[in-house]
N, C-alpha and C positions, 0 to 999 in steps of 0.2 A: 316903349316896354312890350314885352311879348307875353301874352295871357295863354294860360293852359286851359282848355274847356273840353271836361270831360263828359261827353255826351252820352246819357242813359236812356235806355228803351226796354221796352218789355218785348220779349220775343212771343213766338204763336205756339210754344209748348202748353202741355196742361198737366199741372198747374203751370202758368207764365213764369220766366225766368227772367232777372235783369242780365242785359247786355250793357258794355261799354266801351268806347274809344273816346281816343284824346286828339283833339284840334287845336292848333297853335294858333291864334290869332296874331297880328301884329300890328293892326291900326288901333290907335288910340279912341278912347268915347267919342274925344273934342274933333278927330278928324272925319266923323261920319255923324255930327250933329248932336250928339249926347251930351255937351258938356265935358264935366269931368265925372260924370256919374253911368255907372254902366246900367242899362236897364235890357229887358228880355229882346228887343229888337238888337242887340249888339250882336249875337249869335246867330249866325246866317242858319239857312237851310243846309242840311247835310245828306249823303246818301249812303247807304250800306246795301252789303249782298243779303238781300231777304233769304236767297235760296238757302243759305247754311244757318237761317233762325226758323225756318219752317214758315215763312211768311211770304214765300214768292216762287216762281216756276223759275228753273234754271233758265229756260229761252227767253225769260223776261223778271230778270230779279233784281232788278233797282227798286228798293224802298226808300223814302223819303223821312228824314227826322225832322219834324218840327219842333223848335224848342219852346216850351211852356211856361217852365218855371226854374231860376237857378238860385243856389245858395252857394256861401262859401265851401272850399275844398278845405278841411282841417289836416290832409294829408300832403298839400303840395302848396310851394308859394306861388302868388302870383296866377292864381289856381281856380276855378268855379267847377262846381256838379251841376250839369244842364239834363234837365228832365224833359223828355222830348215824346209827342206822340209820334207813331208812326202811320204815313200815309203812302197810297198809292197814285202818285201823281195827283189829280184834283179830289180824290176822294181817299177816305178813311181806309186803312187796312182791316181786315175783320178782325184782326187781334186787339184792336184799339178799342177798348174798354171804357177808356177816360171821357172819348167824344160820345159815349152813350148818354152821359150824365145830363140833364136838361135843366136842372132847379141847382144852381151853386149857390143859393142865397147863404150869407154868413149868419141868418137866424138860426141855422142847422149846426149845432155843436157835436162832436164826438169826439170820444176817450177810448183809443184803442190799448187793449192789454195783449201784446203779443207775446206767447210763451215758444218757446223753443229748445231744443237739444243741442249741445256743443258734444260734436263726437271726434273720433279720431279712428281710421280705419271702419268707419260703420257703428263703432262700439261709443256708447256714453261715456263722458270723462268722468271716473270714479268707480267705472264698473271694473272688477280685478282684472288683469293679463291673462289668467290661465283658465278664461270662459267660463268662471263661476258668478255667481250673482253678489252683490253689495246687502247690507242687512237691510229688514224691511225697512219701507217708508215709513215716516213717521219724525225723524229728525231733521230732514232734509230742509223743510219748507221754512222758509226765512232763515236757516240754520247759519252756525259759526263753526270754525276749528276745522281742521285739514279732513278730519273724518266725515264733515258732513257736508262740504260745498269745495268745488272742483271749477275752476275757470275763471274764478273770479278777478283775475289780471285781465282778461279780455273783455268782460262786462264794464269793468270801469274807465277802462280804454274807450269803449264803444259810446259810453255816458260820457266822458270828457269831448269824443268826436261830436255827437250829436249837439252838446252845447256851442262848442266851438262855430260850429253850421247855422248856428240860429234855428233849431229845431225845438218844438216847445214839448221836450221830453219830459216827463213828472216824475219819473223815480223808477227804480230797478228793486228786483228783489229774486232770491233763489226760489226756486218753485219745490213741487212736492217729491218729486224725484230727484237724484244726484244726477248733475249733469244737466239739469233744467232750469230754465232761467226765463223769466220776465220781464220786459220794461213797459212803460205806460207813455202813450203819447198822445197830447191833444191838439186839436184842430178846428177850425172853423169853417163852413164849405163843403159840401160835399167831392168837389175836385180837390180843393186846395189840402183837406185832412189826408186824403187817399194819396195824394203827392209826396206828403211830408211821409206817410208811413213808407212807401217804396223808398224815399230818399234814407230812411234811417234802416232799413233792410240792407239796402245797399253799404251803407257805413258799416255794418254789423259784419257783412262780408269780406268787406276789406279788412279790417279788423282781425277776424279769424285768421284771412290769410297769413298774417306775421306768424301765427304760432302754430302754421301746419294744424291747425283744426277746421273741421267742417260745420257750417251751422245747419241743422236737420229742422225741417220746418213740415215733416209728414206729422198727422195729427196721432198716429199710433205708432211710433218707431219698435216699442216695445211690444210686442202682439202679445196676446193671450196663449197662444201657444208656445211662447218662450221658456215657460217656468217659472218667470218672475213678474208678480203683479205690479204694474206700475201705471200711473196717471197718462192718459194721452196730452196732446198739447192743443190748445183754443187759441183765438183770437177774439175776446170778448170785446164787445163794442158798447160803450155806455154813449148813450145820444138823448138828446132833447131839442126841442125848438122853443119858441118863446113862449107860446102858452104854457108848455108843460114845466118851464123854468117858474114863470112868473106867476101863474094862477093855477093851472094842475087841478086837484079834484079827484073824487074817485069814480066819479062818473066818466071825467075825460079820460081816466086809466084805461077803466074798464072797455070803453070805447076802440082805444089803441089795442088792447088785447084781442080783442074781438077781431079786429082788421087783420093782426098779425095771425092769427089763427088760421082764417081764412085763407091766406096767401102762405101757409106754413111750407107745403110742398115745394112752391115755386122759390122759395126764399134756400129751401135746403139744397135745392140742384146746381146753386148757385154759392154756398156757403162753404166752397173747399172740396178738394179732390179725396176719396178714401175716408170720409166724415163718418161713414158709418162704422168704421172699426173704433172710433171714438165716441161718439154718443150710443151708447148701448144700454143706458140706464145706471151705470157704476160709475165710481170714480167723477162725484159731482157732475153728473149730466143727466138727462132727460132722453129717453130713447126717441131715436130719429124718427120715428113713426108717428109720435106723439109731439101735444103740443102742448105747454101749461106756463104759469104762472105761479109767483106767488110771493110772500114779502120774504125777503131774508134767506130765499129758499135757492139753495146753488144747486141744487138737483131740478131745477124748473128751466123751461126754455127760457124765459125771461124773469131776470130778479128785480123785485121792486125791492131798494134800499130800504131800511130799517128808517133812517132818517127822515127819506123824502115818504114814508108813509105818515110817519110823525109829523111832519110838515103839510098835512092836507092833502098829501100827494103832489106835492109841487117839488120837482127837481128836474130828476132825468131817470132812466130805464137802462138795464144792461140785457144786452141779448147775448146769451151765453152760447149761443149755437155755431157759431162760425169756428169753422176750423183754423190752425194755424198756418196753414198754408192757403188761405182763401185770397182773392184777389179785392183788396180794400176799395177799388172802384165798383164793384158789382154791390160790396155790403151797403156803402152810403147811398148809391141810387136807390137800391131796394128799399133802405129804412125811410129816405125822403118820399119817395112814392106811397108808402103805406100813411106818413104822417099827412102827408098832403089830400090824400083822398077823405081825411075826416077834419079837415082845417076849419070849415065853415061850419061846424056843428056849434049849437047855441048850448054855451054852459050856463047852469044854475048857479 
């Protein structure tokens, strides 16, 4: 049996982009001591030209791909998608954000809300071909009908691909602007949750290729000077740890908010490129220079869901600041750092 392994990694661009190439493996798992079950060690280390991905100089261009996770490939037979870290010989490449995560405990849960636009030739699906604009926003969010929804076939195929691959996708919906969509993905552990988000993005790009459509992750692809008032795209992160889920309490929640406010600027620096264009204080955002939180407040930096507040603040919180193009490894690492810093607080 020959196995197709699609090695996937992040390049050195800002924001980082996905790259991939295929390796054919001929050994059976039993031939290398794994019985009949493939595990991560089945996939060997591989290399690539880092000078072509902004990760090395031409005079010393070899970068190494170290497999860290694999899932079923829903597009090909006898195939796996193999997510890799990038290393320079015995040391991690500077582009390797995954390596920076120190705490990968399953106690930390994450739910990503990945927003994105589907575009063709730089124009969102559903925008008139004559260069004019669609009707004002209002009917598009969770909309129905050809006038209000574009690209559903791509979104549905992506949903099926995620499910077939084994990713814990929780839902999809049309977003506030036509041609804009969202999916929700759940994961436990800072590395694992971010791994799955990157793999889900890979699947989205692959599906869009079939339809000659681009996936746009810029947080404000329709700018304020375009003549059309449109929402930007974010990647809200719902997060919790065991204390927040099982005990909660208003005091503990306020301590979390105090900690997040203290490090607001640090988070903003790593919450996505060009996020200032989106976080203006309009379109359900807080201004990038301010930090706020509120119950059921989608104009706050962090929203406390109403059902969480009604449950003595036990449950989860939603960080609404990250841009749609943010690196999930940065997000999970920073959130865990904040929660770890107040983990020993005494709860009344």
